[in-house]
N, C-alpha and C positions, 0 to 999 in steps of 0.2 A: 292411502286413506281406505278403509273400509268401514262399512256400515252394516248396522244390525236392524233387521225387519223382524215382525212376529205378525202371524196370522191374526185377522179379527174374526175371522171365521172358517167354516169349512161348508162346502157344498154338498147336500145329499142329492145325487143326481140318479137318472133314470138310464144313464151310461154306467155300466160296471167295468167295461175294460175299453181299450182305447178303438179297437177296430170296431169300424162301422159309425165312428162320432162325426158328425159334420166338419168338415175342414174350416169352416167359419160360422159363426152364429147367425140368427136368423134363417138360414136354410131349411130349418127343420122347425116349425112354429109348435109341432105338437111336443118337442123335447121338453120335459118340465121337471124342475127341481126345487129344491129349498135351500138359502143360505141360512145356516145356523151359525148366530153371533157368538162370540165368547165373551166372556167378562174383560172389562168394564162395558162393553158394546151391546150387550144382551139386556139393555134397559128401554123404556121409550124414548128415553131423551135423545139418545145417539140418533135415532131414526125419524124423529119430530120433524114433521113437513114433508117428509119422502113420500108421502101417499098423494104429492101433488105432482108426481113425476111418473111418467110413462114408461120410461127406459133409462138404465142405469150402465155406467163403465163400470166393468169389475177388473181389478188389477190382480193376478193370481199367479202361483206358482205352478210350473208343470212337474209337479212333485213325482211323476213315474219317468221323466226324462232330463233329469240332472246328471250332469257330466262333469268329471275334473277336468277334463282337458278341453279349453275352448273350440270350437268349430268356426272357421273364417269363411268356408264355403259348406253348402247345403244342398241338397236335390229336392227341390219341392216338387210335393205329388201332382202341380198343376201344369208341371212341364214333364210328365210323363215319369218322374223318378229318375232319369237318364242323363239329365243336365243339370250341370252345377251352376252355382250362382253364389254371390256373396251373400252373408247371412241376413244382412241388414236392409237386402232388398226382398226378404220373403218374410212370412209369418211363420213359419216352421217352429216345430217346438223345439229343438237344438237352439236355445238362447245363452247368451254368455253369463245371464244371472237367471236363467231359467224362468224369466218373467214373461206372462201373457197378457194380454187385455181383451176384452169382449164386450160389447153393447148387447143387451140381453132386456126383454121386456119385463116389465116389474106388474104381476097380476096384483099381488095383495102385500100389505106392511102390516106386520105383528111386531110387537116386542120382542126382540130376540130372533125374530124370523123374518125372511123376505122369500116370498112367493115369486118364482121364476119362470119364463118359458121362453123358448128359441134358444136354448143355451146349447154349447158346445164344449161342456166340462165334464169330468170324468169324476166319478163319484169319489167323495174325500179330497176335493181340490182344496188346497189352502187359500183364501181368500185376504190380498194385503190392504186393499182399500175400494170403497165404493165413491163413485162420483156421479152425479147425476146427468145424464145426456141433457146437453142445451142446443135445441135445433138450430138457433139463428148463428151458433158458433161452430157446432159441430157437424154442419151440411155446408159441405164447398160445392158449388154448383159446377166450376170451371176445374174441379180437381179430374185427373187423370192418372191411369196406371195402366200402360201397354202389356204389362205382363200377364194382366188378370184384369181385363176391360169388362168382363161380363159372367155373370155366376155360371155354374158348371152346366153342360148339357144334360138333361135330366134323360132317363131311360125307362120303359116303361117296366112296370111291376105287376104280375098276375099271381095269382094265389090256387093253390090246390084248394077243394072244397074243405076237406076236413081242416086245413091250415086256417082258412079264415074262421071258420066255426070256434076253432080252439082260441084265436085272438080276439074274437068278440066276447067269449065266455070269461077271458082273463080280464080284457076291458073293462067289464063289470066289476069284477071281483076288485081291481086295482081303482078304478072310478079314474081311470086314465084315458085318452084318445089312443090306443095302443095300433089300432089298425093305422091311423093317419102317421104315426110315430113311425111304424115299420116300413111304409111306404115312402115316407118323405127321407129318411135315412138310406134306403136301400136304392131310391132312384138315382142318386148321387153317385151310385156304382164305388162301394169302398174298396174293392179289391185293388191292389196294385196295378198303374196301368200298363204295366210291362206284362203282365199275365194274361195268357190266351186259354183262360178254361176250358174243358172239355165238359159237354153235358153230363158227364158221369161226376165230377166234381162238385163235393159240397163244402159250401161255406156255412159258417155259423157266428153268431154275437149274442151276446146277452144285454138284453134290455130290460130293466127293473128286476125282477126275480126269474126272467124266462130266458131260455136259448131257442134264439130264431136261426131258422136253418132254410138255405136256397140253394138254387143253382143257377145255371146260365144253361137254359135248353137251345137257345140260338145266341149267336153276337146280338148283342145289343137288347137283349131280353133277361127279365130275372123271374123266375118262379119261385115263391115261397112254398116251402114243403111242409114245415110244421113248427108249431110255436108251443113248446112244452116246458113243465116247471124245470130250472137249473138244478143241475145234479149237485 
C-alpha cells in the first residue's frame, strides 16, 4: 500500500545550501525564515489559534536528499562520519521516505505565513504538516539518548575586522541578526569531522544572499574572512 502526500507550504530560509546548516533545530536561534502556506491553507482559518503557541513541530521533506534505494545504515555526523549505525537510530537526512521533523520557534502568525526562528531547514523545503508543541506531552524529563546526550561542543569564532564590518552592514540591509547567525552556525563546526584543514584552506557557505568565507587558523578555532554578496 502506498500513500500520497502534498506540501502545505514551503520554507523561505536563511540557508541557501546544505553546508553549515545546524544539524538540529534550536542550535542557532538567529536562523530565521518564513513558512509560506499554499492554498487552501493560505487563509486565516487554517492558522486560527496558532498565535497562542510559542513553538511548532514541522514535518517536512528532505527535498535535496531523496534517494531511490533505501539505506539501512548511515554514518551520522555526530559520530564523526566514520561509524555506521541503523538509520532509525539517527536523524540522518537519508530517510526511507525523506521525511524530517523539527521543532522551531513561532515568532509571528499571519494569514498564509508563519515567521520562524531556530530553524534547520534549507530554502525551498516542502512542509507536509504543522503541529503545535505541547510542553506537558513533548517534554519527557527521564528521556535518554546515549548517542547524543548533549549539544555539540562549540568552538570559538573570531573575525577579521573587515569581515565584521561587512557583516554589520549587511545585517542592517537585511534587518537580520547576521553576526549572531554566522557565529552560531560556525561555532558548531560545519566541516566533516574527519577533515583536518590546514590554515590555508578556505571554507564557504551561503547565508541569505551572502557568501560567508572562513578558515581554521589553528585547530579548534574559526576565523571569518569575508562576508560578501553571493555571486
